[in-house]
C-alpha positions, 0 to 999 in steps of 0.5 A: 794807834799804830805809827810808822817812822814817817810820823815821827820823824817827818814835817809835822810829825811827834818830834816837831810838835815838840822841839820847834826848831826841829827839820826834818832831814831827807837824809835822816829819813832815807836812813830810817826808811832803810833801817825800817825795810830791814827790821820787817824784811828781817835782812842784815843792813850795812849804811853810812851816813855823814856826819849830822844826818842824824843817826841815832833817831834815824835807827831809835824810832823804827827799832822802838816801834818795833819793839813795841808793835805788840800794842797794837795787836793787844791778844798778842800781850798776854806771854804768861797765857803762851804768847810770844816772848816781848820784842827786845832790841839791842844798841851796840856802841863802842864809846862811852859817849855815845852809850850815855847819849843815847840813854841819858838823852835821846831814848828818854825823849822819845819815851816822852813823846812816842804814845807806847810803853817801853823800858830801855837800860844801860847794861854794864858788864858784871864787874862794874857792880859791887858785890855786898857779900864779897865787900863785907869778907873784905872787911872782915879779912882785910888785915890779911888780905890789905897789905897798907892803910891806904887800901884799908881806907880805900875799903871803908870809903867803899863800904860807905858808899855802898850804903847810899848808892842806887845802883851799886855801879862803879861809874857812880863811885867818885873818885873810882877806887883802885883796881886791885881794891876793886877786884876784891869786892865787885861781882864775879863770874864763878863767885856768885851764890845767887839765891843763896847768898843772904844779900840776893834781895839787895844784890846790885847786880841781880837787880840789873839783870831784872831791869834787862828782863823787863827791857825792851831797848838795850844799850850795851858797848861793843865789847859785852856784845862780843861777851856775850856772843862768846858765852853763847856758843858755850850754851849760856849767855848775858843778854836775854833774847833779841831778833834785832841788834843796831851796831853803831860806830860799827867801822870798829867791828872787826878790830873789837871782835879780834880784839875779843876773841884773841889771847892776851898774856902778860906777866903782869896779869899772872903775878898779879893773879899769884899775889892776890893768892899769896904775897911772900913779902906781905904774908897777905893774900886768900891764903893767909887762912889761920887754922886756929881761928878756922878751927875755932869757927867749925871751918874746917873738915880736917884736922888743923895740922891737915889744913896747915899741910894743904894751905902750905902746899898751895903757897909754895906752888904760887912762890913756885909760880911766881918764878916760873912766870919770871923765867917764862917771860924771860926766855920770851924776851930772849927769843924776840932779842934773839931775832934783831929786826924781828916783827915779834910774829912766832910761826913755830908751836912750842918756842919756850918750856913748859915749866909755868903751865906744869906749875899752874896745873899743879896750883890749881890742884893744890888749890882745889885740896884747899878748897876740899877742906874748908867748910864755909861757903864764902871763903871756898867760892872766893877760892873757887874763882880763883882757882878758876882764873889759874887754869883760864890763864894756864889754857891761853898760855897752852893755846898760844904756845902750842897755836893750837888755832891755825885760823889765828897769828900768833907774836909777841910785843915789847912792853915797859913796866918800871922794872923795865922792858917785858913783852906780852903774848898776843894772838888774833884772828886773820879773818873774823868773819867767819865767826861773826857769821856763825856767832851773829848773822846767822843767829840775829834775824836782823842786825842793822851796822852804821857808822860815818865811815863804813864806805872805801874803795877795793880793788875790785870798785877801782877798776874801770868799768866795773860798778861802785861798790863803796861797801865791799871792804867792809862787807868781806872784812866781816864775812857778811854777803846779801846785805842791805847798803846805804849810803847817805851824805852829810846835810852839812854845807862842807863847801862853804865851810870847811878848806882841804888843804893839801901842801906839794911836795911835802917831805915825809918826816924821818927819825934822823934826817934834820933837813925834811924835819925841819921843813915839816916842823916849819908847815906845821906851825905855818898851819897852826898859826893860819887859825891862831891855835885851836888845832888838833894835830894828829900822828900815826906814830907816837915816836913822830908825836914825841919828836915834833912835841920836843922841836916845837914845844918853845916855838909854840909857848912863844906864840903863846899856844898851850901844847897839850900831848897824849903820852904825859900822863893826862888822860884823853877826856882831860885833854880834851876838857883842857883843850876846850878851856884855851880857844888857842890850844894845841893838841898832839894825838894819836890813834885814840883821837883819830876817832870818838872825840867830839869838840862842836863849836869855835874851840876846834877849827883846825885838822892836822894829818901828819901822815895818810893812816895806813898800818905798819905793814910789819905789824904781824896781824896787818901782815898775816891778813895781808898775806891771806888775800895775796894767796886767794889771789887778791891784791892786799895793798888795794883790798885791805891797806888802802881802804883801811886807811881810807875809813881811818882818814875818813874819820880824823877828817870828821873831828872837825866838823860836828854841827852845821855851824861848824868851820875851819881847815883840814890839813893833810901834810901827806903828798901822797894824795897828790903824788901816788896813784891811789891818792885820789881814792883818799881825795874822793873819800872825803866831803866835797869841800873847798880844796886848796894847794900850797 
């Protein structure tokens, strides 16, 4: 029986037979047809599909039919006789919520109605799995490894859970343990004995790998996908071979690639690793080794005095490296503070002394000395893994200080710690396009990139007389040419259900400007009252959020509108749950609330956007990307800043309507959409809805 996507998604198709109230949507069929055509022709596809189109079914159905196509040709089903490897499709998402929807709901449903056999798997990073060997090793060394009774109790709780868990992954352990404890027992790259491990047959990670090898549909997150691409460039792999990749929530593609391909080094990272090796205050760590016990058990290849000497040298170098790390980050902080008003960008190599690099190099050598005189495979491997992380951190330090990659921008960022302010060393590629071309688009036959927000005009498409080019911005940022494109609107009735409100002459809220701030606060309160609460208020800066919260918390309380504010120690998911519980509540959020937050129904009936979401122009990465466009003869404002902000505005607007029944208002409290020449670009990018100008 051979099916195509129309047999599944169309009127009278398999889905409609299973779901009595199902209605075939023209937009969904158009998207499914484009995905099917891309897969069959071996082309890449960029597709924007508005909210309510049903994107997941539109790409899942043709993807699954592609994966099982060989089942219609029995002669191709015998890889053991030299036939082709099974077809695999990888689906990558940005948010956990979409991952769970695909894996727990959409794929099982399609599996139940399609007359084919296929398996799916949700792939998690290696560190998400418990390592039984490391767990038993940590239990046996808990007195020398852990510092408090609470930590030992936590380890015992993990051990108890290990005897009942099915998949051994972190998401199955509730409540989740403290990070430092999990780090002692999780699976690690370079710390695995493979088939030589006595726990190999019971290994949770190896079981997960076997499921991946057998699966036709593999669901991952963007971070894991880019990890796999990085490992492949070095000759390895995390995922098995695949010929189709669906990249959902693709508007985050450039950011995620940049984050993953860049550098981030903090004092906390280095100190954490060093304290794990040896903490002089608590006398705990991997180097808390007893020569007497090891000698008695035959765990040494040299005499006890020689072993003590090797361990003592390693401990001393750990303590020295802790001091050097403190000095290095103090130097970096002084460099930044000596440049008041600086954005932290570092444009010249070698701005600090190399003492920390030297100490880490010597420490790696001393750790090798300890490893070489141990005979126990487990202890050798644990120390070897830690040594590799020391070398990896040292390599990132060197790459940052030397500015080894001229295609990256380097900068320092202030971060707050309990003991005061420090800095983080950061670097990111100015243009990820070339990297994506080399590692992804030239290697994978078909990449489908889809989202509700990909289209945004650039300078070229704004010029009079030129044809519309809605995907110019996205394609230019990811380095893709010659792709198929599709722009599909939403089936929702925005004209009936949504009113877009823009107040005219709204002053921009500024620190220290009491008059303009008072107008802003009063207007904001008026719009919250218009829907009797139930409002998301989206900010572009945390400082404005806190000032506004301080100014309005009392007035909102008197109106009986509970205020839920980001940055008060509550997780994003808990904030959303609290918001849903009280229909009069008001939520103040910054960047992470503009996208990936789903509140269908009447709980959310008002989205207030306080300012157009332009990136801070002085941020080092934004600055470097704009400079690159200007050097190439372009206009960075219209080719980068405006389309980037348009996409983010579309994401914020999209929080309001999640189902056909949702209705409410969206308020843009930034009159630049009325007064500036580029303002119409923002308004045209939004769905066609009722418009009110106050």
